[in-house]
C-alpha positions as CSV (number, residue, x, y, z in Angstrom):
1,M,3.5,-0.9,11.9
2,S,0.5,0.0,9.9
3,N,-2.1,2.2,11.6
4,K,-4.6,2.0,8.7
5,T,-8.1,0.8,9.3
6,D,-8.9,-2.7,8.1
7,K,-9.7,-2.5,4.4
8,G,-12.9,-4.6,5.0
9,A,-14.2,-2.2,7.7
10,Q,-17.4,-0.2,7.1
11,T,-17.7,3.5,7.6
12,V,-19.3,4.6,10.9
13,H,-21.4,7.8,11.0
14,G,-20.1,8.6,7.5
15,R,-16.4,8.3,8.3
16,D,-13.4,6.0,8.9
17,P,-14.0,4.4,12.3
18,Q,-10.7,5.5,13.7
19,L,-11.6,9.2,13.0
20,L,-14.1,8.9,15.9
21,V,-11.0,9.5,18.1
22,E,-9.6,13.0,17.7
23,K,-6.3,13.3,15.8
24,I,-4.1,14.4,18.7
25,I,-5.3,11.4,20.8
26,R,-4.9,9.0,17.9
27,E,-1.3,10.2,17.4
28,R,-0.5,9.8,21.1
29,I,-1.9,6.2,20.9
30,Y,0.2,5.4,17.8
31,E,3.3,6.7,19.5
32,S,2.7,4.8,22.8
33,V,4.8,1.8,23.9
34,F,1.6,-0.2,24.6
35,W,0.3,0.3,21.1
36,K,3.6,-0.6,19.5
37,E,4.4,-3.6,21.7
38,E,1.0,-5.0,22.7
39,C,-1.3,-4.0,19.9
40,F,0.8,-4.9,16.9
41,G,-0.8,-7.5,14.7
42,L,-3.9,-7.9,16.9
43,N,-7.1,-9.0,15.2
44,A,-10.6,-9.8,16.3
45,E,-9.4,-13.1,17.8
46,T,-6.2,-12.1,19.5
47,I,-7.3,-8.8,20.9
48,L,-9.4,-10.7,23.5
49,D,-6.2,-11.9,25.2
50,K,-5.2,-8.3,25.9
51,A,-8.7,-7.1,26.7
52,V,-9.2,-9.6,29.6
53,E,-6.1,-8.3,31.2
54,L,-7.4,-4.7,31.6
55,N,-7.6,-3.6,35.3
56,Y,-8.7,0.0,35.0
57,V,-10.3,2.4,32.6
58,G,-9.4,5.9,31.5
59,G,-8.3,8.1,28.7
60,T,-5.0,9.9,28.8
61,F,-2.8,11.2,31.6
62,A,0.6,13.0,32.1
63,N,0.9,14.9,28.8
64,Q,-1.7,12.8,27.1
65,R,-0.2,9.4,27.6
66,P,-3.0,6.9,26.6
67,V,-4.0,4.1,29.0
68,P,-4.3,0.5,27.6
69,F,-8.1,0.7,27.7
70,L,-8.0,3.6,25.2
71,C,-5.4,1.9,23.0
72,L,-7.6,-1.2,22.8
73,L,-10.6,0.9,22.0
74,L,-8.8,2.4,19.0
75,K,-7.7,-1.1,18.0
76,L,-11.3,-2.2,18.0
77,L,-12.2,0.8,15.8
78,Q,-9.3,-0.2,13.5
79,I,-10.2,-3.9,13.0
80,Q,-14.0,-3.6,13.5
81,P,-15.0,-6.9,15.0
82,T,-18.4,-8.4,14.2
83,M,-21.3,-7.4,16.4
84,P,-21.8,-10.9,17.8
85,I,-18.3,-10.8,19.2
86,V,-18.9,-7.3,20.7
87,E,-22.2,-8.6,22.1
88,E,-20.3,-11.4,23.9
89,Y,-17.9,-8.8,25.3
90,I,-20.7,-7.0,27.0
91,Q,-22.8,-10.0,28.0
92,Q,-20.1,-12.1,29.7
93,E,-20.1,-11.7,33.5
94,D,-16.5,-12.4,34.4
95,W,-14.5,-9.4,33.2
96,K,-16.0,-6.0,33.9
97,Y,-13.3,-4.0,32.1
98,L,-13.9,-6.1,29.0
99,R,-17.6,-5.3,29.3
100,L,-16.9,-1.6,29.5
101,L,-14.6,-1.8,26.5
102,G,-17.4,-3.4,24.5
103,L,-19.9,-0.9,25.7
104,F,-17.7,2.1,24.9
105,Y,-17.1,0.7,21.5
106,L,-20.8,0.3,20.9
107,R,-21.4,3.9,22.2
108,L,-19.1,5.2,19.4
109,V,-20.3,3.0,16.5
110,A,-23.9,2.0,17.1
111,P,-27.1,3.8,16.0
112,S,-28.9,5.8,18.7
113,V,-31.7,3.3,19.4
114,Q,-29.2,0.5,19.7
115,V,-27.0,2.6,22.0
116,Y,-29.9,2.8,24.5
117,T,-31.0,-0.7,24.2
118,K,-27.5,-2.2,24.5
119,L,-26.2,0.1,27.3
120,E,-29.2,0.7,29.5
121,P,-29.4,-2.8,31.0
122,F,-25.9,-2.3,32.5
123,L,-27.1,0.6,34.6
124,A,-27.9,-2.2,37.0
125,D,-24.2,-3.2,37.2
126,R,-22.9,-1.8,40.5
127,R,-19.5,-3.4,40.5
128,K,-16.5,-1.3,41.5
129,I,-13.9,-0.3,39.0
130,R,-10.7,1.7,39.0
131,S,-10.4,4.8,36.8
132,R,-7.2,6.6,35.9
133,Q,-7.5,10.4,36.0
134,T,-5.6,12.9,33.8
135,S,-3.4,13.6,36.8
136,G,-2.3,9.9,36.8
137,T,-4.1,9.1,40.0
138,Y,-6.7,6.3,40.4
139,T,-10.2,6.8,41.7
140,L,-12.9,4.4,42.5
141,A,-16.0,4.3,40.3
142,H,-18.7,1.9,39.4
143,V,-19.7,0.3,36.1
144,D,-23.2,1.9,36.1
145,E,-21.6,5.4,36.6
146,V,-19.5,5.0,33.5
147,V,-22.5,3.7,31.5
148,D,-24.6,6.6,32.7
149,E,-21.9,9.0,31.5
150,M,-21.8,7.3,28.1
151,L,-25.6,7.9,27.8
152,T,-25.7,11.5,29.2
153,Q,-22.3,13.2,28.6
154,D,-20.7,14.7,25.5
155,R,-17.3,13.4,26.3
156,V,-16.1,10.3,28.2
157,F,-12.4,9.3,28.8
158,G,-11.5,12.4,26.8
159,I,-13.3,11.1,23.7
160,I,-16.0,13.3,22.1
161,L,-19.0,11.0,21.7
162,P,-21.3,11.0,18.6
163,R,-24.5,13.0,19.2
164,L,-27.2,11.0,21.0
165,P,-30.8,12.2,20.9
166,K,-32.6,12.6,24.2
167,R,-34.3,9.4,25.2
168,T,-37.6,11.1,25.6
169,A,-37.5,12.2,21.9
170,L,-37.1,8.5,20.9
171,E,-39.9,7.5,23.2
172,D,-42.1,10.2,21.7
173,T,-41.5,8.7,18.2
174,E,-42.1,5.2,19.7
175,E,-38.6,4.1,18.7
176,L,-38.0,3.2,22.3
177,P,-40.3,1.9,25.1
178,M,-40.2,3.4,28.5
179,R,-36.8,3.0,30.1
180,S,-37.8,0.9,33.0
181,L,-38.7,-1.9,30.7
182,F,-35.0,-2.4,29.9
183,F,-33.9,-3.4,33.4
184,P,-34.0,-7.1,34.3
185,V,-36.7,-7.7,36.8
186,D,-37.1,-10.5,39.4
187,A,-40.4,-12.2,38.6
188,A,-41.3,-12.8,42.3
189,S,-40.5,-9.4,43.8
190,G,-40.9,-7.2,40.8
191,N,-37.6,-5.4,41.7
192,A,-34.8,-4.6,39.3
193,I,-32.0,-7.1,39.4
194,Q,-28.6,-5.6,40.2
195,I,-25.2,-7.0,39.7
196,D,-23.4,-6.7,43.1
197,E,-19.8,-6.7,44.3
198,E,-19.8,-10.4,45.1
199,A,-19.8,-11.4,41.4
200,P,-16.6,-13.2,40.5
201,T,-15.1,-10.4,38.5
202,E,-12.0,-9.2,40.3
203,Y,-9.0,-8.6,38.3
204,R,-6.4,-11.4,37.9
205,E,-3.0,-11.2,36.4
206,S,-3.9,-13.9,33.8
207,L,-6.5,-16.4,32.9
208,S,-6.1,-20.2,33.0
209,I,-6.1,-22.0,29.7
210,E,-9.5,-23.5,30.6
211,E,-11.0,-20.1,31.3
212,T,-9.5,-18.5,28.2
213,N,-10.8,-21.3,26.0
214,Q,-14.3,-21.1,27.5
215,L,-14.5,-17.4,26.6
216,R,-13.0,-18.0,23.2
217,Q,-15.6,-20.8,22.6
218,R,-18.4,-18.4,23.3
219,L,-16.9,-15.9,20.9
220,G,-16.6,-18.5,18.2
221,L,-12.8,-18.5,18.3
222,A,-10.4,-21.4,18.0
223,P,-9.2,-22.7,21.4
224,L,-5.6,-22.3,22.5
225,T,-3.4,-25.4,22.6
């Protein structure tokens, strides 16, 4: 199984995209059963079928065993899907772990201004998620908490993030407007719109053919037959 980056991929922050994940973690991913059995041969079209099955986030646990979320992140870095596809990952409302996968990928590869403009709207997404800790246990978190960590922390899920300038610095240079302008606002009340727990996003073992084809259609992919 080749672990080389797609030959058509562009460099990111001056380097091979896969090098955004530290060597020891990359090697653990390459050695993992999930990578060998589930990620082999995936491309921008077929990776979607694996991504919608995610039911928790995390990095590594138990002697640096990578979770599927991290394996698929590295696969995205390897195949470098087009931005319209990644945009659909984060904008769709049905699969919260797919959204987080797309957001984390953007945090690693996008320019600073785009990181803020693409991630900040999802600080209004309060849905619950499961996160696997380095101990192997699961904890409860929320989508907005993870997004906030991506914007404020140096490391998320064990991955060192590219340096991100302070938001105020980008506001001072007028590269970004005031942060509050990014949140969706209800026209009648003037209050920020939040995505709550009642949204139909709970994990299911698999998608129906109809649901799968609806998402694939939005991504510009051929339907399953």
